[in-house]
N, C-alpha and C positions, 0 to 999 in steps of 0.2 A: 402892795402886797399881793393885789390880783388885778389882772387886766385881762380884761376880758379879751376874748380869746386873743389872748393876750394883746393887747389893746389894738393894734391895727388890724387883726385878722377878719374881725366883724366887719369892718369897713372895707376892707380889700377883697372880700370873698365875692365870688360872682362867677360869671361864665364870660369867656373871650375868646375871639378866634385870633390867633397869633400867625405871622408870618413864619416861613420855614426856618430862618434864621432866628437864633434866641435873643430875645429883647434884652437890652444891657442899659445900664445908667450910662449916661454920656461921662460923667465924672463922679466918682463915690470916694468917700473916706470913712474909715472904721478907727474908733478910738475905744479905749477903755473907759467904762463910765466912772464918774466921781463917786467915791465911796458914800454910802448912806449909813444913817445910824444903826446900830445891831438890831435884829429882828423887825426891820422895817424894809420898805422899798417904794419907790416912786417911778413912773414910767409915763411916756407920753409919745404921741404920734402927731405930726403936723404935715399937711400936704398943701401947698399953697403955690399957684402959677406953676412953674416947672421945677420946683424943688420939693423933696421929701426929707424930712428930719425926723428920726426916731431916737428916742433917748431912754437909755437904761432898760433894755429889754435883753433877756436871756439869749443864747444861741438857739435853745430849743424854741423859744417864742419867734425867733426869725425863720427857722425851719417850718414852724406852723404857717407862719405867713406866706413862706414861698411855696408851699404844697397846699395852702387853702384847707387845713385841717385845724382842729382845737390842738393846743399844746398838750393836753391829755392824751393825744393819739399819736404822739411822737415818741418813738421809743429809742434811747440812746444812753450814754453813760450819764451818771448822776451829775457830774460838773456841768453838763450843758444847761441845766435849770439853775445854776448858782452864778457863774461868771456873767457879767453884764457889760453890753458894749453900746455906744452911740454910733448911728449910721446916718450920714447926710448924702444924698444922691440928687444928681440933676437929670431930669428927664429930656431925652433927645427930642429935637423937633419932630412933631408928626406922631408922637407917642401919645397914650391916654393913661389915665391913672388906673385903668382896669388892668394894664400891663404891668403895674408894680410888683405884683408877686412874681411874675417870671424873671423880670430884672433883678429881684432880691435873689432868686435861686440862683441865676448865673453869677451875681456877686459871690454867694457863699461857697460856690464851687470853685471861683477862681482864687478867693482869699483863704478860705478856710480848707481848701481842698476836700470839701463835702461831697461823700459818696453815700447816696441813700436809695432806697426803693420802696414802693408800696405794696402792700399786702391787704387783703380784706379778711377780718376775723369777726367771730361772734363774741359779743361781750354782753353781760347785764348791764342795762342802762334804765334810766328813769325816764318814763314819759310824762311830761307836764300836761295834767288833765283837767277837766271842768268836772267838779264833783256832782253827784246826782241832784243836789239841791240847786244847782245853778252857780254862776260866778256872781260875786259881790263887789266887783271892781268899779272904781270911778272913772269913766270915760275922761280922756284928756284931749285938749285940741290937738288936730292933727298937724304935723309939721311939714310944709312945703320947702323943700331945699334946692336951690338952683343948682344945676349940674356943675356950674363953674364956682361954686361956693368953696370957701376954704375947709378941709376936712381937718379937724383937730379934736383928739381925745386924749385923756390923761387920767391917771389913777394913782393913788397913793394909800399906803397902809402902814399901821403900826399896832402896838397893843391898844391904842387908844380907839381904833376902828379903821374903817376902809371908805374911802370916797372915790367915786368913778364918774367922770365926765364923759359921756359917749358922743358928746357932740350935738348942735341944734337943739339945745334945750333939754336932751335926754340925760338922766342921771340915775346912779344908784349908790346908795350908802348903807353900811352896816356900822351902827355906832349906838352907843347908849341904849343897849338891849333892845334895839329896834333895826328892822329892815325897811327901807324906803326908797321907792322908785317913782320917778317923775317923767311922763310922757314917753313910756317905754312900749314897745311892741312885745307881743308874747315870744315871738323869735328871738329877740334880744334878752328878754327875762330868762328863757331856758338856756340861752348861750351862756349868760353871765352865772347863773347859777350852777353851771357845770363847775365853775371855780370854787364854789362852797361846798360841794358835795363829793362823795367817793365814787362816783359814776358819772358818765356822760348824760347829759339831760337833753331830750329832744321835745320840741314843741308839738303837742297833740291836742292842743285847746280848740282848733278851728277858729279862734277868736281873731278878727282883724281889727285894725286901729291900734291907738295907743291908750295907755291907761296910766292912772296914778295910783299907787298903793302904798299902805303903811301897815307893817306886821309888827305886832309886839312879841317878843321873845322872853323866855324865862332866862335867868341868869345862866344856867346850865345850856341851854340851847344857844345863847348867844356866844358863850365861851367856846363850846365845841365847834361852831361855825367859823368862829375867828381863826382858831387854831387849824381847821382843815384848810382854809383859803391860804394860809401862810405855807403849809405843806405842799398844796397844789403849786404854789408860786415859786418854790425852791428856797423858801426861806429857812435857815437852819435853826432850829428851836432846842431848848435844852431838854433834857431827857424826862423831866417832870411833866412838861407840856405834851410831850408824846404819850406818857401814861394817861393822862387825862382824856386824850383823844381815843386811845385804845378802850378805856373804860366807859365810854360815853355811847349814845345812840349812833348808830351808822348814819342816819339821816335826819339830824336834828330839826331841820328847816320843815320837814313834812307835817307836823301836826300845827306848826305855826302858820303855813300857808292855807290850811283849811279854813281858817277865819275869814280868808277872801274868796272862798268857793273854789279854790283850786287844790290840787293834790299831785302826789307823786304816784305813778303806778310803775311796779317792778315789772320789767319785761326782758326779753333777750333781742338783739338785732345786731346785724352786720355793720361794721364801722370800718372806714379806710383807716390804715394805719401806716405812717411813714417810719420804717426802719433805718435808723442811721448806721452804716456800715462802717464808716470811718470819718473823722473830721480833727483839724488841728485845734488845740487848745486855744491858740492866739492866732489872729490873722497874720498873714504876710504884710510887708511893709506896703503903705499906700502909694 
């Protein structure tokens, strides 16, 4: 139901210098994803050796990956967040994993006839901050990851909860009236919380390292957060669920996070937005 920026964007974000010629997958295929049960979703990204395989992401998610922005900062038709595709691509010799977003952009332009442009706009945001009383997080063992290691992340969600594997021992779950994270950095936490709130979340804690945290939620906080994550992921929900969301608090995680010494601070800030001018609803043939 939620993937972080949507799943591969967190792992593929970064800076890189590219050659003048646009980077492209050597070979790539796009297929419609297999159906999932109603009001649920599951997705994953795996990069190993020279192959990239991405399962059950929406076109909005792929655009976010290609342009290195969160899905919430992609503006386009509603159908882009609903229809899901599987993409497999082979990396050409001499290329690096850091070039995958640019390869994805070339693929979307070729196969979906994607036309998009960037703008910078000012939005209300949440800054993830440390409360005046100080943080109460449990430090976790740092994770050393070889550059050649397999990159694999996955996430699944339904009415029963959400589980996200961010790779290399880092995970986050929302289930049983509880938010739990293991070996997570504050940047990863802020990025993931964007999926559970009505605004973009930026890390302003200044905390380095990785942490474990467990946050108990009230039944109302849990339900509102679960519904919000579904809406942000493009899951179609019944009208009664949307009424519950409208009637609930704008940010139900705020009070709960204070138990860990963290909090949300409302601010305004400039964000890069990708405007999709046009795109096909289905890709051209492989």
